[in-house]
mmCIF file of the N, C-alpha and C atoms, coordinates in Angstrom:
data_MODEL
# 
_entry.id   MODEL 
# 
loop_
_atom_site.group_PDB 
_atom_site.id 
_atom_site.type_symbol 
_atom_site.label_atom_id 
_atom_site.label_alt_id 
_atom_site.label_comp_id 
_atom_site.label_asym_id 
_atom_site.label_entity_id 
_atom_site.label_seq_id 
_atom_site.pdbx_PDB_ins_code 
_atom_site.Cartn_x 
_atom_site.Cartn_y 
_atom_site.Cartn_z 
_atom_site.occupancy 
_atom_site.B_iso_or_equiv 
_atom_site.pdbx_formal_charge 
_atom_site.auth_seq_id 
_atom_site.auth_comp_id 
_atom_site.auth_asym_id 
_atom_site.auth_atom_id 
_atom_site.pdbx_PDB_model_num 
ATOM 1   N N  . UNK A 1 1  ? 1.605  33.781 42.595 1.00 0.00 ? 1  UNK A N  1 
ATOM 2   C CA . UNK A 1 1  ? 2.568  32.728 42.864 1.00 0.00 ? 1  UNK A CA 1 
ATOM 3   C C  . UNK A 1 1  ? 2.911  31.984 41.584 1.00 0.00 ? 1  UNK A C  1 
ATOM 4   N N  . UNK A 1 2  ? 4.168  31.685 41.405 1.00 0.00 ? 2  UNK A N  1 
ATOM 5   C CA . UNK A 1 2  ? 4.569  30.908 40.244 1.00 0.00 ? 2  UNK A CA 1 
ATOM 6   C C  . UNK A 1 2  ? 4.584  29.436 40.595 1.00 0.00 ? 2  UNK A C  1 
ATOM 7   N N  . UNK A 1 3  ? 4.124  28.601 39.659 1.00 0.00 ? 3  UNK A N  1 
ATOM 8   C CA . UNK A 1 3  ? 4.145  27.170 39.934 1.00 0.00 ? 3  UNK A CA 1 
ATOM 9   C C  . UNK A 1 3  ? 5.588  26.665 39.978 1.00 0.00 ? 3  UNK A C  1 
ATOM 10  N N  . UNK A 1 4  ? 5.836  25.615 40.733 1.00 0.00 ? 4  UNK A N  1 
ATOM 11  C CA . UNK A 1 4  ? 7.204  25.082 40.794 1.00 0.00 ? 4  UNK A CA 1 
ATOM 12  C C  . UNK A 1 4  ? 7.597  24.506 39.432 1.00 0.00 ? 4  UNK A C  1 
ATOM 13  N N  . UNK A 1 5  ? 8.880  24.586 39.150 1.00 0.00 ? 5  UNK A N  1 
ATOM 14  C CA . UNK A 1 5  ? 9.376  24.026 37.895 1.00 0.00 ? 5  UNK A CA 1 
ATOM 15  C C  . UNK A 1 5  ? 9.327  22.510 37.954 1.00 0.00 ? 5  UNK A C  1 
ATOM 16  N N  . UNK A 1 6  ? 9.004  21.917 36.810 1.00 0.00 ? 6  UNK A N  1 
ATOM 17  C CA . UNK A 1 6  ? 9.002  20.465 36.704 1.00 0.00 ? 6  UNK A CA 1 
ATOM 18  C C  . UNK A 1 6  ? 10.431 19.982 36.491 1.00 0.00 ? 6  UNK A C  1 
ATOM 19  N N  . UNK A 1 7  ? 10.804 18.877 37.121 1.00 0.00 ? 7  UNK A N  1 
ATOM 20  C CA . UNK A 1 7  ? 12.155 18.362 36.883 1.00 0.00 ? 7  UNK A CA 1 
ATOM 21  C C  . UNK A 1 7  ? 12.271 17.892 35.438 1.00 0.00 ? 7  UNK A C  1 
ATOM 22  N N  . UNK A 1 8  ? 13.458 17.962 34.854 1.00 0.00 ? 8  UNK A N  1 
ATOM 23  C CA . UNK A 1 8  ? 13.632 17.515 33.472 1.00 0.00 ? 8  UNK A CA 1 
ATOM 24  C C  . UNK A 1 8  ? 13.435 16.011 33.356 1.00 0.00 ? 8  UNK A C  1 
ATOM 25  N N  . UNK A 1 9  ? 12.996 15.585 32.192 1.00 0.00 ? 9  UNK A N  1 
ATOM 26  C CA . UNK A 1 9  ? 12.846 14.155 31.908 1.00 0.00 ? 9  UNK A CA 1 
ATOM 27  C C  . UNK A 1 9  ? 14.238 13.583 31.692 1.00 0.00 ? 9  UNK A C  1 
ATOM 28  N N  . UNK A 1 10 ? 14.654 12.681 32.557 1.00 0.00 ? 10 UNK A N  1 
ATOM 29  C CA . UNK A 1 10 ? 15.999 12.119 32.449 1.00 0.00 ? 10 UNK A CA 1 
ATOM 30  C C  . UNK A 1 10 ? 15.996 10.704 31.904 1.00 0.00 ? 10 UNK A C  1 
ATOM 31  N N  . UNK A 1 11 ? 14.853 10.253 31.378 1.00 0.00 ? 11 UNK A N  1 
ATOM 32  C CA . UNK A 1 11 ? 14.801 8.894  30.846 1.00 0.00 ? 11 UNK A CA 1 
ATOM 33  C C  . UNK A 1 11 ? 15.563 8.783  29.536 1.00 0.00 ? 11 UNK A C  1 
ATOM 34  N N  . UNK A 1 12 ? 15.653 9.863  28.797 1.00 0.00 ? 12 UNK A N  1 
ATOM 35  C CA . UNK A 1 12 ? 16.439 9.905  27.570 1.00 0.00 ? 12 UNK A CA 1 
ATOM 36  C C  . UNK A 1 12 ? 17.203 11.233 27.574 1.00 0.00 ? 12 UNK A C  1 
ATOM 37  N N  . UNK A 1 13 ? 18.368 11.241 26.984 1.00 0.00 ? 13 UNK A N  1 
ATOM 38  C CA . UNK A 1 13 ? 19.140 12.475 26.979 1.00 0.00 ? 13 UNK A CA 1 
ATOM 39  C C  . UNK A 1 13 ? 18.473 13.549 26.147 1.00 0.00 ? 13 UNK A C  1 
ATOM 40  N N  . UNK A 1 14 ? 18.755 14.772 26.484 1.00 0.00 ? 14 UNK A N  1 
ATOM 41  C CA . UNK A 1 14 ? 18.253 15.884 25.697 1.00 0.00 ? 14 UNK A CA 1 
ATOM 42  C C  . UNK A 1 14 ? 19.053 15.941 24.413 1.00 0.00 ? 14 UNK A C  1 
ATOM 43  N N  . UNK A 1 15 ? 18.400 15.699 23.292 1.00 0.00 ? 15 UNK A N  1 
ATOM 44  C CA . UNK A 1 15 ? 19.120 15.707 22.025 1.00 0.00 ? 15 UNK A CA 1 
ATOM 45  C C  . UNK A 1 15 ? 18.647 16.835 21.129 1.00 0.00 ? 15 UNK A C  1 
ATOM 46  N N  . UNK A 1 16 ? 18.064 17.851 21.733 1.00 0.00 ? 16 UNK A N  1 
ATOM 47  C CA . UNK A 1 16 ? 17.715 19.031 20.958 1.00 0.00 ? 16 UNK A CA 1 
ATOM 48  C C  . UNK A 1 16 ? 18.761 20.093 21.221 1.00 0.00 ? 16 UNK A C  1 
ATOM 49  N N  . UNK A 1 17 ? 19.107 20.834 20.192 1.00 0.00 ? 17 UNK A N  1 
ATOM 50  C CA . UNK A 1 17 ? 20.162 21.828 20.379 1.00 0.00 ? 17 UNK A CA 1 
ATOM 51  C C  . UNK A 1 17 ? 19.735 22.941 21.316 1.00 0.00 ? 17 UNK A C  1 
ATOM 52  N N  . UNK A 1 18 ? 20.681 23.465 22.013 1.00 0.00 ? 18 UNK A N  1 
ATOM 53  C CA . UNK A 1 18 ? 20.446 24.608 22.880 1.00 0.00 ? 18 UNK A CA 1 
ATOM 54  C C  . UNK A 1 18 ? 21.130 25.811 22.261 1.00 0.00 ? 18 UNK A C  1 
ATOM 55  N N  . UNK A 1 19 ? 20.732 27.015 22.629 1.00 0.00 ? 19 UNK A N  1 
ATOM 56  C CA . UNK A 1 19 ? 21.409 28.182 22.071 1.00 0.00 ? 19 UNK A CA 1 
ATOM 57  C C  . UNK A 1 19 ? 22.917 28.087 22.309 1.00 0.00 ? 19 UNK A C  1 
ATOM 58  N N  . UNK A 1 20 ? 23.671 28.376 21.288 1.00 0.00 ? 20 UNK A N  1 
ATOM 59  C CA . UNK A 1 20 ? 25.126 28.287 21.399 1.00 0.00 ? 20 UNK A CA 1 
ATOM 60  C C  . UNK A 1 20 ? 25.643 26.877 21.225 1.00 0.00 ? 20 UNK A C  1 
ATOM 61  N N  . UNK A 1 21 ? 24.773 25.948 20.827 1.00 0.00 ? 21 UNK A N  1 
ATOM 62  C CA . UNK A 1 21 ? 25.161 24.559 20.646 1.00 0.00 ? 21 UNK A CA 1 
ATOM 63  C C  . UNK A 1 21 ? 26.223 24.433 19.560 1.00 0.00 ? 21 UNK A C  1 
ATOM 64  N N  . UNK A 1 22 ? 27.091 23.459 19.718 1.00 0.00 ? 22 UNK A N  1 
ATOM 65  C CA . UNK A 1 22 ? 28.148 23.234 18.742 1.00 0.00 ? 22 UNK A CA 1 
ATOM 66  C C  . UNK A 1 22 ? 27.638 22.498 17.513 1.00 0.00 ? 22 UNK A C  1 
ATOM 67  N N  . UNK A 1 23 ? 26.424 21.950 17.550 1.00 0.00 ? 23 UNK A N  1 
ATOM 68  C CA . UNK A 1 23 ? 25.900 21.167 16.444 1.00 0.00 ? 23 UNK A CA 1 
ATOM 69  C C  . UNK A 1 23 ? 24.770 21.887 15.730 1.00 0.00 ? 23 UNK A C  1 
ATOM 70  N N  . UNK A 1 24 ? 24.767 21.844 14.402 1.00 0.00 ? 24 UNK A N  1 
ATOM 71  C CA . UNK A 1 24 ? 23.609 22.348 13.671 1.00 0.00 ? 24 UNK A CA 1 
ATOM 72  C C  . UNK A 1 24 ? 22.411 21.420 13.892 1.00 0.00 ? 24 UNK A C  1 
ATOM 73  N N  . UNK A 1 25 ? 21.234 21.919 13.652 1.00 0.00 ? 25 UNK A N  1 
ATOM 74  C CA . UNK A 1 25 ? 20.011 21.154 13.901 1.00 0.00 ? 25 UNK A CA 1 
ATOM 75  C C  . UNK A 1 25 ? 19.990 19.815 13.177 1.00 0.00 ? 25 UNK A C  1 
ATOM 76  N N  . UNK A 1 26 ? 20.439 19.771 11.935 1.00 0.00 ? 26 UNK A N  1 
ATOM 77  C CA . UNK A 1 26 ? 20.411 18.504 11.191 1.00 0.00 ? 26 UNK A CA 1 
ATOM 78  C C  . UNK A 1 26 ? 21.322 17.473 11.845 1.00 0.00 ? 26 UNK A C  1 
ATOM 79  N N  . UNK A 1 27 ? 22.443 17.916 12.360 1.00 0.00 ? 27 UNK A N  1 
ATOM 80  C CA . UNK A 1 27 ? 23.354 16.975 13.029 1.00 0.00 ? 27 UNK A CA 1 
ATOM 81  C C  . UNK A 1 27 ? 22.691 16.412 14.277 1.00 0.00 ? 27 UNK A C  1 
ATOM 82  N N  . UNK A 1 28 ? 22.002 17.265 15.048 1.00 0.00 ? 28 UNK A N  1 
ATOM 83  C CA . UNK A 1 28 ? 21.298 16.782 16.231 1.00 0.00 ? 28 UNK A CA 1 
ATOM 84  C C  . UNK A 1 28 ? 20.216 15.791 15.845 1.00 0.00 ? 28 UNK A C  1 
ATOM 85  N N  . UNK A 1 29 ? 19.512 16.051 14.741 1.00 0.00 ? 29 UNK A N  1 
ATOM 86  C CA . UNK A 1 29 ? 18.478 15.101 14.299 1.00 0.00 ? 29 UNK A CA 1 
ATOM 87  C C  . UNK A 1 29 ? 19.098 13.761 13.938 1.00 0.00 ? 29 UNK A C  1 
ATOM 88  N N  . UNK A 1 30 ? 20.257 13.771 13.311 1.00 0.00 ? 30 UNK A N  1 
ATOM 89  C CA . UNK A 1 30 ? 20.947 12.527 12.971 1.00 0.00 ? 30 UNK A CA 1 
ATOM 90  C C  . UNK A 1 30 ? 21.330 11.761 14.233 1.00 0.00 ? 30 UNK A C  1 
ATOM 91  N N  . UNK A 1 31 ? 21.893 12.465 15.187 1.00 0.00 ? 31 UNK A N  1 
ATOM 92  C CA . UNK A 1 31 ? 22.281 11.830 16.449 1.00 0.00 ? 31 UNK A CA 1 
ATOM 93  C C  . UNK A 1 31 ? 21.046 11.258 17.141 1.00 0.00 ? 31 UNK A C  1 
ATOM 94  N N  . UNK A 1 32 ? 19.983 12.040 17.173 1.00 0.00 ? 32 UNK A N  1 
ATOM 95  C CA . UNK A 1 32 ? 18.765 11.594 17.854 1.00 0.00 ? 32 UNK A CA 1 
ATOM 96  C C  . UNK A 1 32 ? 18.181 10.349 17.194 1.00 0.00 ? 32 UNK A C  1 
ATOM 97  N N  . UNK A 1 33 ? 18.162 10.312 15.865 1.00 0.00 ? 33 UNK A N  1 
ATOM 98  C CA . UNK A 1 33 ? 17.633 9.123  15.166 1.00 0.00 ? 33 UNK A CA 1 
ATOM 99  C C  . UNK A 1 33 ? 18.430 7.886  15.546 1.00 0.00 ? 33 UNK A C  1 
ATOM 100 N N  . UNK A 1 34 ? 19.749 8.014  15.556 1.00 0.00 ? 34 UNK A N  1 
ATOM 101 C CA . UNK A 1 34 ? 20.604 6.869  15.879 1.00 0.00 ? 34 UNK A CA 1 
ATOM 102 C C  . UNK A 1 34 ? 20.410 6.437  17.333 1.00 0.00 ? 34 UNK A C  1 
ATOM 103 N N  . UNK A 1 35 ? 20.393 7.390  18.244 1.00 0.00 ? 35 UNK A N  1 
ATOM 104 C CA . UNK A 1 35 ? 20.221 7.079  19.668 1.00 0.00 ? 35 UNK A CA 1 
ATOM 105 C C  . UNK A 1 35 ? 18.860 6.436  19.913 1.00 0.00 ? 35 UNK A C  1 
ATOM 106 N N  . UNK A 1 36 ? 17.808 7.007  19.344 1.00 0.00 ? 36 UNK A N  1 
ATOM 107 C CA . UNK A 1 36 ? 16.474 6.434  19.525 1.00 0.00 ? 36 UNK A CA 1 
ATOM 108 C C  . UNK A 1 36 ? 16.406 5.011  18.986 1.00 0.00 ? 36 UNK A C  1 
ATOM 109 N N  . UNK A 1 37 ? 17.022 4.783  17.829 1.00 0.00 ? 37 UNK A N  1 
ATOM 110 C CA . UNK A 1 37 ? 17.043 3.433  17.262 1.00 0.00 ? 37 UNK A CA 1 
ATOM 111 C C  . UNK A 1 37 ? 17.787 2.462  18.159 1.00 0.00 ? 37 UNK A C  1 
ATOM 112 N N  . UNK A 1 38 ? 18.903 2.900  18.708 1.00 0.00 ? 38 UNK A N  1 
ATOM 113 C CA . UNK A 1 38 ? 19.685 2.028  19.593 1.00 0.00 ? 38 UNK A CA 1 
ATOM 114 C C  . UNK A 1 38 ? 18.922 1.705  20.870 1.00 0.00 ? 38 UNK A C  1 
ATOM 115 N N  . UNK A 1 39 ? 18.244 2.705  21.424 1.00 0.00 ? 39 UNK A N  1 
ATOM 116 C CA . UNK A 1 39 ? 17.528 2.485  22.678 1.00 0.00 ? 39 UNK A CA 1 
ATOM 117 C C  . UNK A 1 39 ? 16.295 1.610  22.503 1.00 0.00 ? 39 UNK A C  1 
ATOM 118 N N  . UNK A 1 40 ? 15.830 1.453  21.265 1.00 0.00 ? 40 UNK A N  1 
ATOM 119 C CA . UNK A 1 40 ? 14.705 0.559  20.996 1.00 0.00 ? 40 UNK A CA 1 
ATOM 120 C C  . UNK A 1 40 ? 15.132 -0.901 20.952 1.00 0.00 ? 40 UNK A C  1 
ATOM 121 N N  . UNK A 1 41 ? 16.428 -1.149 20.978 1.00 0.00 ? 41 UNK A N  1 
ATOM 122 C CA . UNK A 1 41 ? 16.960 -2.512 20.889 1.00 0.00 ? 41 UNK A CA 1 
ATOM 123 C C  . UNK A 1 41 ? 17.425 -3.006 22.252 1.00 0.00 ? 41 UNK A C  1 
ATOM 124 N N  . UNK A 1 42 ? 17.535 -4.325 22.399 1.00 0.00 ? 42 UNK A N  1 
ATOM 125 C CA . UNK A 1 42 ? 18.139 -4.846 23.634 1.00 0.00 ? 42 UNK A CA 1 
ATOM 126 C C  . UNK A 1 42 ? 19.605 -4.419 23.696 1.00 0.00 ? 42 UNK A C  1 
ATOM 127 N N  . UNK A 1 43 ? 20.132 -4.234 24.896 1.00 0.00 ? 43 UNK A N  1 
ATOM 128 C CA . UNK A 1 43 ? 21.514 -3.767 25.035 1.00 0.00 ? 43 UNK A CA 1 
ATOM 129 C C  . UNK A 1 43 ? 22.535 -4.569 24.229 1.00 0.00 ? 43 UNK A C  1 
ATOM 130 N N  . UNK A 1 44 ? 22.361 -5.881 24.138 1.00 0.00 ? 44 UNK A N  1 
ATOM 131 C CA . UNK A 1 44 ? 23.335 -6.713 23.421 1.00 0.00 ? 44 UNK A CA 1 
ATOM 132 C C  . UNK A 1 44 ? 23.370 -6.422 21.918 1.00 0.00 ? 44 UNK A C  1 
ATOM 133 N N  . UNK A 1 45 ? 22.312 -5.859 21.363 1.00 0.00 ? 45 UNK A N  1 
ATOM 134 C CA . UNK A 1 45 ? 22.244 -5.594 19.922 1.00 0.00 ? 45 UNK A CA 1 
ATOM 135 C C  . UNK A 1 45 ? 22.641 -4.168 19.558 1.00 0.00 ? 45 UNK A C  1 
ATOM 136 N N  . UNK A 1 46 ? 22.869 -3.328 20.531 1.00 0.00 ? 46 UNK A N  1 
ATOM 137 C CA . UNK A 1 46 ? 23.099 -1.907 20.261 1.00 0.00 ? 46 UNK A CA 1 
ATOM 138 C C  . UNK A 1 46 ? 24.422 -1.625 19.558 1.00 0.00 ? 46 UNK A C  1 
ATOM 139 N N  . UNK A 1 47 ? 25.470 -2.313 19.927 1.00 0.00 ? 47 UNK A N  1 
ATOM 140 C CA . UNK A 1 47 ? 26.777 -2.066 19.310 1.00 0.00 ? 47 UNK A CA 1 
ATOM 141 C C  . UNK A 1 47 ? 26.748 -2.318 17.812 1.00 0.00 ? 47 UNK A C  1 
ATOM 142 N N  . UNK A 1 48 ? 26.179 -3.442 17.398 1.00 0.00 ? 48 UNK A N  1 
ATOM 143 C CA . UNK A 1 48 ? 26.087 -3.755 15.969 1.00 0.00 ? 48 UNK A CA 1 
ATOM 144 C C  . UNK A 1 48 ? 25.212 -2.743 15.250 1.00 0.00 ? 48 UNK A C  1 
ATOM 145 N N  . UNK A 1 49 ? 24.123 -2.348 15.895 1.00 0.00 ? 49 UNK A N  1 
ATOM 146 C CA . UNK A 1 49 ? 23.249 -1.335 15.299 1.00 0.00 ? 49 UNK A CA 1 
ATOM 147 C C  . UNK A 1 49 ? 23.999 -0.022 15.108 1.00 0.00 ? 49 UNK A C  1 
ATOM 148 N N  . UNK A 1 50 ? 24.724 0.414  16.131 1.00 0.00 ? 50 UNK A N  1 
ATOM 149 C CA . UNK A 1 50 ? 25.474 1.667  16.029 1.00 0.00 ? 50 UNK A CA 1 
ATOM 150 C C  . UNK A 1 50 ? 26.527 1.587  14.926 1.00 0.00 ? 50 UNK A C  1 
ATOM 151 N N  . UNK A 1 51 ? 27.190 0.441  14.807 1.00 0.00 ? 51 UNK A N  1 
ATOM 152 C CA . UNK A 1 51 ? 28.173 0.271  13.729 1.00 0.00 ? 51 UNK A CA 1 
ATOM 153 C C  . UNK A 1 51 ? 27.515 0.470  12.372 1.00 0.00 ? 51 UNK A C  1 
ATOM 154 N N  . UNK A 1 52 ? 26.363 -0.154 12.177 1.00 0.00 ? 52 UNK A N  1 
ATOM 155 C CA . UNK A 1 52 ? 25.673 -0.063 10.890 1.00 0.00 ? 52 UNK A CA 1 
ATOM 156 C C  . UNK A 1 52 ? 25.079 1.323  10.657 1.00 0.00 ? 52 UNK A C  1 
ATOM 157 N N  . UNK A 1 53 ? 24.420 1.870  11.673 1.00 0.00 ? 53 UNK A N  1 
ATOM 158 C CA . UNK A 1 53 ? 23.732 3.158  11.518 1.00 0.00 ? 53 UNK A CA 1 
ATOM 159 C C  . UNK A 1 53 ? 24.706 4.317  11.312 1.00 0.00 ? 53 UNK A C  1 
ATOM 160 N N  . UNK A 1 54 ? 25.880 4.223  11.921 1.00 0.00 ? 54 UNK A N  1 
ATOM 161 C CA . UNK A 1 54 ? 26.843 5.330  11.831 1.00 0.00 ? 54 UNK A CA 1 
ATOM 162 C C  . UNK A 1 54 ? 27.823 5.164  10.681 1.00 0.00 ? 54 UNK A C  1 
ATOM 163 N N  . UNK A 1 55 ? 27.999 3.943  10.208 1.00 0.00 ? 55 UNK A N  1 
ATOM 164 C CA . UNK A 1 55 ? 28.919 3.705  9.099  1.00 0.00 ? 55 UNK A CA 1 
ATOM 165 C C  . UNK A 1 55 ? 30.300 4.240  9.406  1.00 0.00 ? 55 UNK A C  1 
ATOM 166 N N  . UNK A 1 56 ? 30.829 5.008  8.470  1.00 0.00 ? 56 UNK A N  1 
ATOM 167 C CA . UNK A 1 56 ? 32.186 5.552  8.610  1.00 0.00 ? 56 UNK A CA 1 
ATOM 168 C C  . UNK A 1 56 ? 32.220 6.863  9.390  1.00 0.00 ? 56 UNK A C  1 
ATOM 169 N N  . UNK A 1 57 ? 31.079 7.329  9.867  1.00 0.00 ? 57 UNK A N  1 
ATOM 170 C CA . UNK A 1 57 ? 31.016 8.601  10.606 1.00 0.00 ? 57 UNK A CA 1 
ATOM 171 C C  . UNK A 1 57 ? 31.399 8.359  12.071 1.00 0.00 ? 57 UNK A C  1 
ATOM 172 N N  . UNK A 1 58 ? 32.689 8.434  12.335 1.00 0.00 ? 58 UNK A N  1 
ATOM 173 C CA . UNK A 1 58 ? 33.196 8.138  13.678 1.00 0.00 ? 58 UNK A CA 1 
ATOM 174 C C  . UNK A 1 58 ? 32.676 9.123  14.724 1.00 0.00 ? 58 UNK A C  1 
ATOM 175 N N  . UNK A 1 59 ? 32.508 10.382 14.340 1.00 0.00 ? 59 UNK A N  1 
ATOM 176 C CA . UNK A 1 59 ? 32.007 11.374 15.298 1.00 0.00 ? 59 UNK A CA 1 
ATOM 177 C C  . UNK A 1 59 ? 30.558 11.084 15.670 1.00 0.00 ? 59 UNK A C  1 
ATOM 178 N N  . UNK A 1 60 ? 29.754 10.701 14.694 1.00 0.00 ? 60 UNK A N  1 
ATOM 179 C CA . UNK A 1 60 ? 28.367 10.324 14.983 1.00 0.00 ? 60 UNK A CA 1 
ATOM 180 C C  . UNK A 1 60 ? 28.333 9.133  15.917 1.00 0.00 ? 60 UNK A C  1 
ATOM 181 N N  . UNK A 1 61 ? 29.168 8.142  15.649 1.00 0.00 ? 61 UNK A N  1 
ATOM 182 C CA . UNK A 1 61 ? 29.230 6.937  16.492 1.00 0.00 ? 61 UNK A CA 1 
ATOM 183 C C  . UNK A 1 61 ? 29.613 7.307  17.914 1.00 0.00 ? 61 UNK A C  1 
ATOM 184 N N  . UNK A 1 62 ? 30.586 8.191  18.064 1.00 0.00 ? 62 UNK A N  1 
ATOM 185 C CA . UNK A 1 62 ? 31.046 8.598  19.395 1.00 0.00 ? 62 UNK A CA 1 
ATOM 186 C C  . UNK A 1 62 ? 29.949 9.316  20.176 1.00 0.00 ? 62 UNK A C  1 
ATOM 187 N N  . UNK A 1 63 ? 29.288 10.273 19.533 1.00 0.00 ? 63 UNK A N  1 
ATOM 188 C CA . UNK A 1 63 ? 28.232 11.027 20.217 1.00 0.00 ? 63 UNK A CA 1 
ATOM 189 C C  . UNK A 1 63 ? 27.055 10.128 20.569 1.00 0.00 ? 63 UNK A C  1 
ATOM 190 N N  . UNK A 1 64 ? 26.659 9.279  19.636 1.00 0.00 ? 64 UNK A N  1 
ATOM 191 C CA . UNK A 1 64 ? 25.532 8.376  19.889 1.00 0.00 ? 64 UNK A CA 1 
ATOM 192 C C  . UNK A 1 64 ? 25.874 7.401  21.007 1.00 0.00 ? 64 UNK A C  1 
ATOM 193 N N  . UNK A 1 65 ? 27.076 6.866  20.996 1.00 0.00 ? 65 UNK A N  1 
ATOM 194 C CA . UNK A 1 65 ? 27.484 5.922  22.029 1.00 0.00 ? 65 UNK A CA 1 
ATOM 195 C C  . UNK A 1 65 ? 27.469 6.573  23.403 1.00 0.00 ? 65 UNK A C  1 
ATOM 196 N N  . UNK A 1 66 ? 27.955 7.787  23.498 1.00 0.00 ? 66 UNK A N  1 
ATOM 197 C CA . UNK A 1 66 ? 27.943 8.498  24.788 1.00 0.00 ? 66 UNK A CA 1 
ATOM 198 C C  . UNK A 1 66 ? 26.525 8.676  25.316 1.00 0.00 ? 66 UNK A C  1 
ATOM 199 N N  . UNK A 1 67 ? 25.612 9.057  24.438 1.00 0.00 ? 67 UNK A N  1 
ATOM 200 C CA . UNK A 1 67 ? 24.230 9.264  24.870 1.00 0.00 ? 67 UNK A CA 1 
ATOM 201 C C  . UNK A 1 67 ? 23.546 7.949  25.245 1.00 0.00 ? 67 UNK A C  1 
ATOM 202 N N  . UNK A 1 68 ? 23.785 6.908  24.469 1.00 0.00 ? 68 UNK A N  1 
ATOM 203 C CA . UNK A 1 68 ? 23.218 5.602  24.796 1.00 0.00 ? 68 UNK A CA 1 
ATOM 204 C C  . UNK A 1 68 ? 23.771 5.120  26.140 1.00 0.00 ? 68 UNK A C  1 
ATOM 205 N N  . UNK A 1 69 ? 25.061 5.262  26.343 1.00 0.00 ? 69 UNK A N  1 
ATOM 206 C CA . UNK A 1 69 ? 25.675 4.861  27.619 1.00 0.00 ? 69 UNK A CA 1 
ATOM 207 C C  . UNK A 1 69 ? 25.075 5.647  28.786 1.00 0.00 ? 69 UNK A C  1 
ATOM 208 N N  . UNK A 1 70 ? 24.853 6.934  28.584 1.00 0.00 ? 70 UNK A N  1 
ATOM 209 C CA . UNK A 1 70 ? 24.256 7.753  29.646 1.00 0.00 ? 70 UNK A CA 1 
ATOM 210 C C  . UNK A 1 70 ? 22.848 7.267  29.984 1.00 0.00 ? 70 UNK A C  1 
ATOM 211 N N  . UNK A 1 71 ? 22.099 6.885  28.979 1.00 0.00 ? 71 UNK A N  1 
ATOM 212 C CA . UNK A 1 71 ? 20.751 6.355  29.210 1.00 0.00 ? 71 UNK A CA 1 
ATOM 213 C C  . UNK A 1 71 ? 20.801 5.038  29.970 1.00 0.00 ? 71 UNK A C  1 
ATOM 214 N N  . UNK A 1 72 ? 21.740 4.187  29.618 1.00 0.00 ? 72 UNK A N  1 
ATOM 215 C CA . UNK A 1 72 ? 21.880 2.901  30.315 1.00 0.00 ? 72 UNK A CA 1 
ATOM 216 C C  . UNK A 1 72 ? 22.230 3.117  31.779 1.00 0.00 ? 72 UNK A C  1 
ATOM 217 N N  . UNK A 1 73 ? 23.114 4.059  32.055 1.00 0.00 ? 73 UNK A N  1 
ATOM 218 C CA . UNK A 1 73 ? 23.486 4.345  33.436 1.00 0.00 ? 73 UNK A CA 1 
ATOM 219 C C  . UNK A 1 73 ? 22.321 4.939  34.216 1.00 0.00 ? 73 UNK A C  1 
ATOM 220 N N  . UNK A 1 74 ? 21.517 5.749  33.547 1.00 0.00 ? 74 UNK A N  1 
ATOM 221 C CA . UNK A 1 74 ? 20.390 6.399  34.219 1.00 0.00 ? 74 UNK A CA 1 
ATOM 222 C C  . UNK A 1 74 ? 19.236 5.439  34.498 1.00 0.00 ? 74 UNK A C  1 
ATOM 223 N N  . UNK A 1 75 ? 19.177 4.377  33.725 1.00 0.00 ? 75 UNK A N  1 
ATOM 224 C CA . UNK A 1 75 ? 18.064 3.428  33.865 1.00 0.00 ? 75 UNK A CA 1 
ATOM 225 C C  . UNK A 1 75 ? 18.169 2.589  35.111 1.00 0.00 ? 75 UNK A C  1 
# 
């Protein structure tokens, strides 16, 4: 008998690349660092943190914001 599969951890988004992922590993690590940093802060401080952490990288800001928002909705 095979043991039942464990449900995925949904407390934080999966930020590791999957096969066929559109992002290289370093990009995923960058996104994960920013998201983890934002989630360590109170919600009111996250926007300013994301602005500073992402700088002029609008794509990084967009991806990080989406993941942070998903975590807030899941909480």
